[in-house]
PDB file of N, CA, C and O in Angstrom:
ATOM      1  N   UNK A   1       1.034   2.264   8.322  1.00  0.00           N
ATOM      2  CA  UNK A   1       0.887   2.819   7.006  1.00  0.00           C
ATOM      3  C   UNK A   1       2.262   2.829   6.349  1.00  0.00           C
ATOM      4  O   UNK A   1       3.243   3.284   6.937  1.00  0.00           O
ATOM      5  N   UNK A   2       2.317   2.324   5.130  1.00  0.00           N
ATOM      6  CA  UNK A   2       3.578   2.230   4.413  1.00  0.00           C
ATOM      7  C   UNK A   2       3.714   3.303   3.338  1.00  0.00           C
ATOM      8  O   UNK A   2       4.829   3.698   2.995  1.00  0.00           O
ATOM      9  N   UNK A   3       2.584   3.780   2.802  1.00  0.00           N
ATOM     10  CA  UNK A   3       2.633   4.812   1.752  1.00  0.00           C
ATOM     11  C   UNK A   3       1.336   5.598   1.758  1.00  0.00           C
ATOM     12  O   UNK A   3       0.274   5.070   2.088  1.00  0.00           O
ATOM     13  N   UNK A   4       1.436   6.861   1.389  1.00  0.00           N
ATOM     14  CA  UNK A   4       0.260   7.727   1.263  1.00  0.00           C
ATOM     15  C   UNK A   4       0.291   8.408  -0.096  1.00  0.00           C
ATOM     16  O   UNK A   4       1.306   8.390  -0.792  1.00  0.00           O
ATOM     17  N   UNK A   5      -0.817   8.999  -0.459  1.00  0.00           N
ATOM     18  CA  UNK A   5      -0.891   9.817  -1.663  1.00  0.00           C
ATOM     19  C   UNK A   5      -1.569  11.129  -1.293  1.00  0.00           C
ATOM     20  O   UNK A   5      -2.431  11.168  -0.415  1.00  0.00           O
ATOM     21  N   UNK A   6      -1.178  12.189  -1.962  1.00  0.00           N
ATOM     22  CA  UNK A   6      -1.778  13.501  -1.727  1.00  0.00           C
ATOM     23  C   UNK A   6      -2.487  13.945  -2.994  1.00  0.00           C
ATOM     24  O   UNK A   6      -1.888  13.965  -4.069  1.00  0.00           O
ATOM     25  N   UNK A   7      -3.763  14.303  -2.874  1.00  0.00           N
ATOM     26  CA  UNK A   7      -4.541  14.744  -4.023  1.00  0.00           C
ATOM     27  C   UNK A   7      -4.185  16.183  -4.364  1.00  0.00           C
ATOM     28  O   UNK A   7      -4.400  17.094  -3.565  1.00  0.00           O
ATOM     29  N   UNK A   8      -3.638  16.378  -5.563  1.00  0.00           N
ATOM     30  CA  UNK A   8      -3.189  17.711  -5.968  1.00  0.00           C
ATOM     31  C   UNK A   8      -3.722  18.130  -7.335  1.00  0.00           C
ATOM     32  O   UNK A   8      -3.481  19.260  -7.760  1.00  0.00           O
ATOM     33  N   UNK A   9      -4.433  17.257  -8.027  1.00  0.00           N
ATOM     34  CA  UNK A   9      -4.900  17.575  -9.374  1.00  0.00           C
ATOM     35  C   UNK A   9      -6.031  18.595  -9.335  1.00  0.00           C
ATOM     36  O   UNK A   9      -6.958  18.459  -8.537  1.00  0.00           O
ATOM     37  N   UNK A  10      -5.967  19.618 -10.191  1.00  0.00           N
ATOM     38  CA  UNK A  10      -7.014  20.648 -10.193  1.00  0.00           C
ATOM     39  C   UNK A  10      -8.383  20.120 -10.607  1.00  0.00           C
ATOM     40  O   UNK A  10      -9.390  20.749 -10.282  1.00  0.00           O
ATOM     41  N   UNK A  11      -8.463  18.988 -11.311  1.00  0.00           N
ATOM     42  CA  UNK A  11      -9.750  18.444 -11.749  1.00  0.00           C
ATOM     43  C   UNK A  11     -10.516  17.767 -10.615  1.00  0.00           C
ATOM     44  O   UNK A  11     -11.687  17.428 -10.787  1.00  0.00           O
ATOM     45  N   UNK A  12      -9.886  17.566  -9.469  1.00  0.00           N
ATOM     46  CA  UNK A  12     -10.555  16.906  -8.354  1.00  0.00           C
ATOM     47  C   UNK A  12     -11.480  17.887  -7.637  1.00  0.00           C
ATOM     48  O   UNK A  12     -11.266  19.098  -7.690  1.00  0.00           O
ATOM     49  N   UNK A  13     -12.499  17.368  -6.971  1.00  0.00           N
ATOM     50  CA  UNK A  13     -13.388  18.249  -6.217  1.00  0.00           C
ATOM     51  C   UNK A  13     -12.607  19.039  -5.161  1.00  0.00           C
ATOM     52  O   UNK A  13     -11.660  18.512  -4.577  1.00  0.00           O
ATOM     53  N   UNK A  14     -12.992  20.288  -4.910  1.00  0.00           N
ATOM     54  CA  UNK A  14     -12.258  21.121  -3.950  1.00  0.00           C
ATOM     55  C   UNK A  14     -12.142  20.524  -2.560  1.00  0.00           C
ATOM     56  O   UNK A  14     -11.159  20.777  -1.863  1.00  0.00           O
ATOM     57  N   UNK A  15     -13.128  19.737  -2.140  1.00  0.00           N
ATOM     58  CA  UNK A  15     -13.080  19.184  -0.780  1.00  0.00           C
ATOM     59  C   UNK A  15     -11.984  18.135  -0.596  1.00  0.00           C
ATOM     60  O   UNK A  15     -11.630  17.821   0.541  1.00  0.00           O
ATOM     61  N   UNK A  16     -11.435  17.582  -1.687  1.00  0.00           N
ATOM     62  CA  UNK A  16     -10.345  16.625  -1.539  1.00  0.00           C
ATOM     63  C   UNK A  16      -8.983  17.230  -1.864  1.00  0.00           C
ATOM     64  O   UNK A  16      -7.959  16.563  -1.714  1.00  0.00           O
ATOM     65  N   UNK A  17      -8.960  18.472  -2.301  1.00  0.00           N
ATOM     66  CA  UNK A  17      -7.686  19.119  -2.644  1.00  0.00           C
ATOM     67  C   UNK A  17      -6.760  19.116  -1.430  1.00  0.00           C
ATOM     68  O   UNK A  17      -7.124  19.596  -0.357  1.00  0.00           O
ATOM     69  N   UNK A  18      -5.574  18.578  -1.612  1.00  0.00           N
ATOM     70  CA  UNK A  18      -4.586  18.538  -0.544  1.00  0.00           C
ATOM     71  C   UNK A  18      -4.775  17.408   0.451  1.00  0.00           C
ATOM     72  O   UNK A  18      -3.975  17.258   1.374  1.00  0.00           O
ATOM     73  N   UNK A  19      -5.830  16.602   0.276  1.00  0.00           N
ATOM     74  CA  UNK A  19      -6.078  15.498   1.206  1.00  0.00           C
ATOM     75  C   UNK A  19      -4.990  14.440   1.074  1.00  0.00           C
ATOM     76  O   UNK A  19      -4.587  14.084  -0.033  1.00  0.00           O
ATOM     77  N   UNK A  20      -4.523  13.946   2.206  1.00  0.00           N
ATOM     78  CA  UNK A  20      -3.540  12.871   2.237  1.00  0.00           C
ATOM     79  C   UNK A  20      -4.289  11.589   2.595  1.00  0.00           C
ATOM     80  O   UNK A  20      -4.947  11.509   3.633  1.00  0.00           O
ATOM     81  N   UNK A  21      -4.180  10.591   1.723  1.00  0.00           N
ATOM     82  CA  UNK A  21      -4.916   9.346   1.903  1.00  0.00           C
ATOM     83  C   UNK A  21      -3.948   8.164   1.964  1.00  0.00           C
ATOM     84  O   UNK A  21      -2.917   8.183   1.292  1.00  0.00           O
ATOM     85  N   UNK A  22      -4.259   7.143   2.752  1.00  0.00           N
ATOM     86  CA  UNK A  22      -3.422   5.939   2.769  1.00  0.00           C
ATOM     87  C   UNK A  22      -3.453   5.272   1.397  1.00  0.00           C
ATOM     88  O   UNK A  22      -4.492   5.245   0.738  1.00  0.00           O
ATOM     89  N   UNK A  23      -2.314   4.734   0.972  1.00  0.00           N
ATOM     90  CA  UNK A  23      -2.237   4.014  -0.300  1.00  0.00           C
ATOM     91  C   UNK A  23      -1.801   2.564  -0.080  1.00  0.00           C
ATOM     92  O   UNK A  23      -2.240   1.670  -0.804  1.00  0.00           O
ATOM     93  N   UNK A  24      -0.947   2.329   0.907  1.00  0.00           N
ATOM     94  CA  UNK A  24      -0.477   0.978   1.223  1.00  0.00           C
ATOM     95  C   UNK A  24      -0.365   0.871   2.738  1.00  0.00           C
ATOM     96  O   UNK A  24       0.230   1.731   3.387  1.00  0.00           O
ATOM     97  N   UNK A  25      -0.941  -0.193   3.296  1.00  0.00           N
ATOM     98  CA  UNK A  25      -0.814  -0.385   4.736  1.00  0.00           C
ATOM     99  C   UNK A  25      -0.923  -1.869   5.076  1.00  0.00           C
ATOM    100  O   UNK A  25      -1.378  -2.686   4.275  1.00  0.00           O
ATOM    101  N   UNK A  26      -0.495  -2.179   6.276  1.00  0.00           N
ATOM    102  CA  UNK A  26      -0.616  -3.546   6.792  1.00  0.00           C
ATOM    103  C   UNK A  26      -1.267  -3.487   8.168  1.00  0.00           C
ATOM    104  O   UNK A  26      -1.242  -2.456   8.840  1.00  0.00           O
ATOM    105  N   UNK A  27      -1.842  -4.596   8.566  1.00  0.00           N
ATOM    106  CA  UNK A  27      -2.387  -4.712   9.919  1.00  0.00           C
ATOM    107  C   UNK A  27      -2.503  -6.183  10.265  1.00  0.00           C
ATOM    108  O   UNK A  27      -2.436  -7.054   9.398  1.00  0.00           O
ATOM    109  N   UNK A  28      -2.675  -6.433  11.522  1.00  0.00           N
ATOM    110  CA  UNK A  28      -2.895  -7.796  11.996  1.00  0.00           C
ATOM    111  C   UNK A  28      -4.383  -7.946  12.298  1.00  0.00           C
ATOM    112  O   UNK A  28      -5.037  -6.993  12.721  1.00  0.00           O
ATOM    113  N   UNK A  29      -4.908  -9.138  12.079  1.00  0.00           N
ATOM    114  CA  UNK A  29      -6.296  -9.439  12.371  1.00  0.00           C
ATOM    115  C   UNK A  29      -6.319 -10.816  13.030  1.00  0.00           C
ATOM    116  O   UNK A  29      -6.186 -11.843  12.364  1.00  0.00           O
ATOM    117  N   UNK A  30      -6.489 -10.815  14.334  1.00  0.00           N
ATOM    118  CA  UNK A  30      -6.393 -12.075  15.061  1.00  0.00           C
ATOM    119  C   UNK A  30      -4.991 -12.641  14.891  1.00  0.00           C
ATOM    120  O   UNK A  30      -4.004 -11.983  15.221  1.00  0.00           O
ATOM    121  N   UNK A  31      -4.907 -13.852  14.381  1.00  0.00           N
ATOM    122  CA  UNK A  31      -3.608 -14.471  14.129  1.00  0.00           C
ATOM    123  C   UNK A  31      -3.138 -14.230  12.693  1.00  0.00           C
ATOM    124  O   UNK A  31      -2.071 -14.699  12.298  1.00  0.00           O
ATOM    125  N   UNK A  32      -3.939 -13.497  11.917  1.00  0.00           N
ATOM    126  CA  UNK A  32      -3.605 -13.282  10.516  1.00  0.00           C
ATOM    127  C   UNK A  32      -2.940 -11.941  10.257  1.00  0.00           C
ATOM    128  O   UNK A  32      -2.839 -11.090  11.141  1.00  0.00           O
ATOM    129  N   UNK A  33      -2.497 -11.782   9.036  1.00  0.00           N
ATOM    130  CA  UNK A  33      -1.871 -10.545   8.577  1.00  0.00           C
ATOM    131  C   UNK A  33      -2.607 -10.058   7.340  1.00  0.00           C
ATOM    132  O   UNK A  33      -2.987 -10.849   6.477  1.00  0.00           O
ATOM    133  N   UNK A  34      -2.801  -8.756   7.264  1.00  0.00           N
ATOM    134  CA  UNK A  34      -3.493  -8.161   6.126  1.00  0.00           C
ATOM    135  C   UNK A  34      -2.575  -7.139   5.462  1.00  0.00           C
ATOM    136  O   UNK A  34      -2.002  -6.277   6.128  1.00  0.00           O
ATOM    137  N   UNK A  35      -2.445  -7.248   4.149  1.00  0.00           N
ATOM    138  CA  UNK A  35      -1.697  -6.285   3.333  1.00  0.00           C
ATOM    139  C   UNK A  35      -2.698  -5.661   2.372  1.00  0.00           C
ATOM    140  O   UNK A  35      -3.402  -6.375   1.659  1.00  0.00           O
ATOM    141  N   UNK A  36      -2.766  -4.313   2.348  1.00  0.00           N
ATOM    142  CA  UNK A  36      -3.698  -3.595   1.482  1.00  0.00           C
ATOM    143  C   UNK A  36      -2.914  -2.620   0.626  1.00  0.00           C
ATOM    144  O   UNK A  36      -2.070  -1.877   1.125  1.00  0.00           O
ATOM    145  N   UNK A  37      -3.201  -2.629  -0.673  1.00  0.00           N
ATOM    146  CA  UNK A  37      -2.552  -1.697  -1.594  1.00  0.00           C
ATOM    147  C   UNK A  37      -3.599  -1.121  -2.533  1.00  0.00           C
ATOM    148  O   UNK A  37      -4.386  -1.860  -3.123  1.00  0.00           O
ATOM    149  N   UNK A  38      -3.608   0.190  -2.670  1.00  0.00           N
ATOM    150  CA  UNK A  38      -4.503   0.853  -3.617  1.00  0.00           C
ATOM    151  C   UNK A  38      -3.894   0.898  -5.015  1.00  0.00           C
ATOM    152  O   UNK A  38      -4.544   1.346  -5.959  1.00  0.00           O
ATOM    153  N   UNK A  39      -2.651   0.437  -5.155  1.00  0.00           N
ATOM    154  CA  UNK A  39      -2.020   0.397  -6.475  1.00  0.00           C
ATOM    155  C   UNK A  39      -2.613  -0.744  -7.290  1.00  0.00           C
ATOM    156  O   UNK A  39      -3.152  -1.702  -6.736  1.00  0.00           O
ATOM    157  N   UNK A  40      -2.509  -0.632  -8.594  1.00  0.00           N
ATOM    158  CA  UNK A  40      -2.933  -1.723  -9.460  1.00  0.00           C
ATOM    159  C   UNK A  40      -4.271  -1.500 -10.139  1.00  0.00           C
ATOM    160  O   UNK A  40      -4.909  -2.463 -10.563  1.00  0.00           O
ATOM    161  N   UNK A  41      -4.710  -0.260 -10.252  1.00  0.00           N
ATOM    162  CA  UNK A  41      -5.961   0.003 -10.957  1.00  0.00           C
ATOM    163  C   UNK A  41      -5.823  -0.285 -12.446  1.00  0.00           C
ATOM    164  O   UNK A  41      -6.816  -0.486 -13.145  1.00  0.00           O
ATOM    165  N   UNK A  42      -4.595  -0.304 -12.920  1.00  0.00           N
ATOM    166  CA  UNK A  42      -4.339  -0.700 -14.302  1.00  0.00           C
ATOM    167  C   UNK A  42      -3.031  -1.489 -14.332  1.00  0.00           C
ATOM    168  O   UNK A  42      -2.197  -1.353 -13.437  1.00  0.00           O
ATOM    169  N   UNK A  43      -2.857  -2.307 -15.356  1.00  0.00           N
ATOM    170  CA  UNK A  43      -1.683  -3.167 -15.449  1.00  0.00           C
ATOM    171  C   UNK A  43      -0.396  -2.346 -15.447  1.00  0.00           C
ATOM    172  O   UNK A  43       0.622  -2.794 -14.919  1.00  0.00           O
ATOM    173  N   UNK A  44      -0.432  -1.158 -16.029  1.00  0.00           N
ATOM    174  CA  UNK A  44       0.765  -0.313 -16.085  1.00  0.00           C
ATOM    175  C   UNK A  44       1.301  -0.002 -14.690  1.00  0.00           C
ATOM    176  O   UNK A  44       2.511   0.143 -14.514  1.00  0.00           O
ATOM    177  N   UNK A  45       0.415   0.104 -13.692  1.00  0.00           N
ATOM    178  CA  UNK A  45       0.863   0.354 -12.314  1.00  0.00           C
ATOM    179  C   UNK A  45       1.833  -0.725 -11.852  1.00  0.00           C
ATOM    180  O   UNK A  45       2.841  -0.431 -11.211  1.00  0.00           O
ATOM    181  N   UNK A  46       1.526  -1.964 -12.179  1.00  0.00           N
ATOM    182  CA  UNK A  46       2.333  -3.082 -11.706  1.00  0.00           C
ATOM    183  C   UNK A  46       3.651  -3.222 -12.465  1.00  0.00           C
ATOM    184  O   UNK A  46       4.510  -4.015 -12.078  1.00  0.00           O
ATOM    185  N   UNK A  47       3.813  -2.459 -13.536  1.00  0.00           N
ATOM    186  CA  UNK A  47       5.070  -2.465 -14.287  1.00  0.00           C
ATOM    187  C   UNK A  47       6.075  -1.472 -13.710  1.00  0.00           C
ATOM    188  O   UNK A  47       7.235  -1.457 -14.122  1.00  0.00           O
ATOM    189  N   UNK A  48       5.640  -0.643 -12.760  1.00  0.00           N
ATOM    190  CA  UNK A  48       6.537   0.283 -12.076  1.00  0.00           C
ATOM    191  C   UNK A  48       7.332  -0.538 -11.055  1.00  0.00           C
ATOM    192  O   UNK A  48       6.738  -1.159 -10.173  1.00  0.00           O
ATOM    193  N   UNK A  49       8.660  -0.550 -11.160  1.00  0.00           N
ATOM    194  CA  UNK A  49       9.458  -1.410 -10.271  1.00  0.00           C
ATOM    195  C   UNK A  49       9.164  -1.224  -8.786  1.00  0.00           C
ATOM    196  O   UNK A  49       9.123  -2.205  -8.045  1.00  0.00           O
ATOM    197  N   UNK A  50       8.960   0.010  -8.337  1.00  0.00           N
ATOM    198  CA  UNK A  50       8.712   0.263  -6.918  1.00  0.00           C
ATOM    199  C   UNK A  50       7.358  -0.321  -6.484  1.00  0.00           C
ATOM    200  O   UNK A  50       7.244  -0.865  -5.385  1.00  0.00           O
ATOM    201  N   UNK A  51       6.343  -0.212  -7.333  1.00  0.00           N
ATOM    202  CA  UNK A  51       5.027  -0.778  -7.017  1.00  0.00           C
ATOM    203  C   UNK A  51       5.129  -2.300  -6.987  1.00  0.00           C
ATOM    204  O   UNK A  51       4.590  -2.945  -6.088  1.00  0.00           O
ATOM    205  N   UNK A  52       5.813  -2.862  -7.960  1.00  0.00           N
ATOM    206  CA  UNK A  52       6.012  -4.302  -8.003  1.00  0.00           C
ATOM    207  C   UNK A  52       6.706  -4.786  -6.734  1.00  0.00           C
ATOM    208  O   UNK A  52       6.319  -5.811  -6.173  1.00  0.00           O
ATOM    209  N   UNK A  53       7.720  -4.064  -6.277  1.00  0.00           N
ATOM    210  CA  UNK A  53       8.481  -4.484  -5.093  1.00  0.00           C
ATOM    211  C   UNK A  53       7.665  -4.376  -3.807  1.00  0.00           C
ATOM    212  O   UNK A  53       7.698  -5.291  -2.985  1.00  0.00           O
ATOM    213  N   UNK A  54       6.939  -3.281  -3.617  1.00  0.00           N
ATOM    214  CA  UNK A  54       6.159  -3.154  -2.377  1.00  0.00           C
ATOM    215  C   UNK A  54       5.028  -4.185  -2.367  1.00  0.00           C
ATOM    216  O   UNK A  54       4.659  -4.687  -1.306  1.00  0.00           O
ATOM    217  N   UNK A  55       4.480  -4.500  -3.536  1.00  0.00           N
ATOM    218  CA  UNK A  55       3.446  -5.533  -3.623  1.00  0.00           C
ATOM    219  C   UNK A  55       4.037  -6.897  -3.293  1.00  0.00           C
ATOM    220  O   UNK A  55       3.440  -7.666  -2.540  1.00  0.00           O
ATOM    221  N   UNK A  56       5.197  -7.200  -3.849  1.00  0.00           N
ATOM    222  CA  UNK A  56       5.870  -8.473  -3.576  1.00  0.00           C
ATOM    223  C   UNK A  56       6.165  -8.625  -2.081  1.00  0.00           C
ATOM    224  O   UNK A  56       5.880  -9.662  -1.482  1.00  0.00           O
ATOM    225  N   UNK A  57       6.741  -7.574  -1.492  1.00  0.00           N
ATOM    226  CA  UNK A  57       7.086  -7.637  -0.066  1.00  0.00           C
ATOM    227  C   UNK A  57       5.848  -7.742   0.809  1.00  0.00           C
ATOM    228  O   UNK A  57       5.841  -8.483   1.792  1.00  0.00           O
ATOM    229  N   UNK A  58       4.799  -7.002   0.456  1.00  0.00           N
ATOM    230  CA  UNK A  58       3.566  -7.060   1.247  1.00  0.00           C
ATOM    231  C   UNK A  58       2.925  -8.427   1.216  1.00  0.00           C
ATOM    232  O   UNK A  58       2.440  -8.912   2.238  1.00  0.00           O
ATOM    233  N   UNK A  59       2.917  -9.055   0.048  1.00  0.00           N
ATOM    234  CA  UNK A  59       2.342 -10.391  -0.061  1.00  0.00           C
ATOM    235  C   UNK A  59       3.183 -11.419   0.689  1.00  0.00           C
ATOM    236  O   UNK A  59       2.641 -12.323   1.325  1.00  0.00           O
ATOM    237  N   UNK A  60       4.496 -11.281   0.616  1.00  0.00           N
ATOM    238  CA  UNK A  60       5.365 -12.189   1.376  1.00  0.00           C
ATOM    239  C   UNK A  60       5.156 -12.012   2.878  1.00  0.00           C
ATOM    240  O   UNK A  60       5.122 -12.993   3.620  1.00  0.00           O
ATOM    241  N   UNK A  61       5.016 -10.761   3.327  1.00  0.00           N
ATOM    242  CA  UNK A  61       4.779 -10.504   4.750  1.00  0.00           C
ATOM    243  C   UNK A  61       3.452 -11.141   5.180  1.00  0.00           C
ATOM    244  O   UNK A  61       3.383 -11.807   6.213  1.00  0.00           O
ATOM    245  N   UNK A  62       2.411 -10.935   4.388  1.00  0.00           N
ATOM    246  CA  UNK A  62       1.094 -11.477   4.746  1.00  0.00           C
ATOM    247  C   UNK A  62       1.109 -12.999   4.754  1.00  0.00           C
ATOM    248  O   UNK A  62       0.373 -13.623   5.519  1.00  0.00           O
ATOM    249  N   UNK A  63       1.939 -13.600   3.912  1.00  0.00           N
ATOM    250  CA  UNK A  63       2.053 -15.048   3.854  1.00  0.00           C
ATOM    251  C   UNK A  63       3.050 -15.590   4.881  1.00  0.00           C
ATOM    252  O   UNK A  63       3.365 -16.780   4.884  1.00  0.00           O
ATOM    253  N   UNK A  64       3.536 -14.717   5.739  1.00  0.00           N
ATOM    254  CA  UNK A  64       4.475 -15.058   6.805  1.00  0.00           C
ATOM    255  C   UNK A  64       5.821 -15.556   6.276  1.00  0.00           C
ATOM    256  O   UNK A  64       6.499 -16.350   6.927  1.00  0.00           O
ATOM    257  N   UNK A  65       6.194 -15.083   5.099  1.00  0.00           N
ATOM    258  CA  UNK A  65       7.503 -15.411   4.562  1.00  0.00           C
ATOM    259  C   UNK A  65       8.536 -14.376   5.006  1.00  0.00           C
ATOM    260  O   UNK A  65       9.739 -14.585   4.848  1.00  0.00           O
ATOM    261  N   UNK A  66       8.059 -13.258   5.563  1.00  0.00           N
ATOM    262  CA  UNK A  66       8.908 -12.218   6.140  1.00  0.00           C
ATOM    263  C   UNK A  66       8.455 -12.053   7.580  1.00  0.00           C
ATOM    264  O   UNK A  66       7.273 -11.798   7.809  1.00  0.00           O
ATOM    265  N   UNK A  67       9.352 -12.190   8.579  1.00  0.00           N
ATOM    266  CA  UNK A  67       8.931 -12.091   9.981  1.00  0.00           C
ATOM    267  C   UNK A  67       8.542 -10.679  10.376  1.00  0.00           C
ATOM    268  O   UNK A  67       8.893  -9.710   9.702  1.00  0.00           O
ATOM    269  N   UNK A  68       7.812 -10.575  11.477  1.00  0.00           N
ATOM    270  CA  UNK A  68       7.475  -9.268  12.054  1.00  0.00           C
ATOM    271  C   UNK A  68       8.764  -8.508  12.303  1.00  0.00           C
ATOM    272  O   UNK A  68       9.770  -9.103  12.689  1.00  0.00           O
ATOM    273  N   UNK A  69       8.744  -7.207  12.088  1.00  0.00           N
ATOM    274  CA  UNK A  69       9.926  -6.396  12.386  1.00  0.00           C
ATOM    275  C   UNK A  69      10.197  -6.440  13.878  1.00  0.00           C
ATOM    276  O   UNK A  69       9.291  -6.257  14.690  1.00  0.00           O
ATOM    277  N   UNK A  70      11.450  -6.685  14.232  1.00  0.00           N
ATOM    278  CA  UNK A  70      11.819  -6.771  15.637  1.00  0.00           C
ATOM    279  C   UNK A  70      11.677  -8.171  16.210  1.00  0.00           C
ATOM    280  O   UNK A  70      12.121  -8.442  17.326  1.00  0.00           O
ATOM    281  N   UNK A  71      11.049  -9.071  15.434  1.00  0.00           N
ATOM    282  CA  UNK A  71      10.914 -10.454  15.909  1.00  0.00           C
ATOM    283  C   UNK A  71      12.188 -11.215  15.582  1.00  0.00           C
ATOM    284  O   UNK A  71      12.898 -10.880  14.634  1.00  0.00           O
ATOM    285  N   UNK A  72      12.466 -12.224  16.362  1.00  0.00           N
ATOM    286  CA  UNK A  72      13.664 -13.025  16.094  1.00  0.00           C
ATOM    287  C   UNK A  72      13.341 -14.228  15.250  1.00  0.00           C
ATOM    288  O   UNK A  72      14.233 -15.013  14.928  1.00  0.00           O
TER     289      UNK A  72
END
């Protein structure tokens, strides 16, 4: 897991108040790599430099342009 979000808005249902949910994560699937991001529900999200950067890095990792951490 690379990033999480915590639900804190009073308009949300009480059962999700304070819930911590994954927002960005990676995993391996067989010989492949999977990058998942919950960011990008609107174009404005992708204009945030940090969101743009984690998306760029995640896509490069999934495309094997960035090696596994600890790999030579």
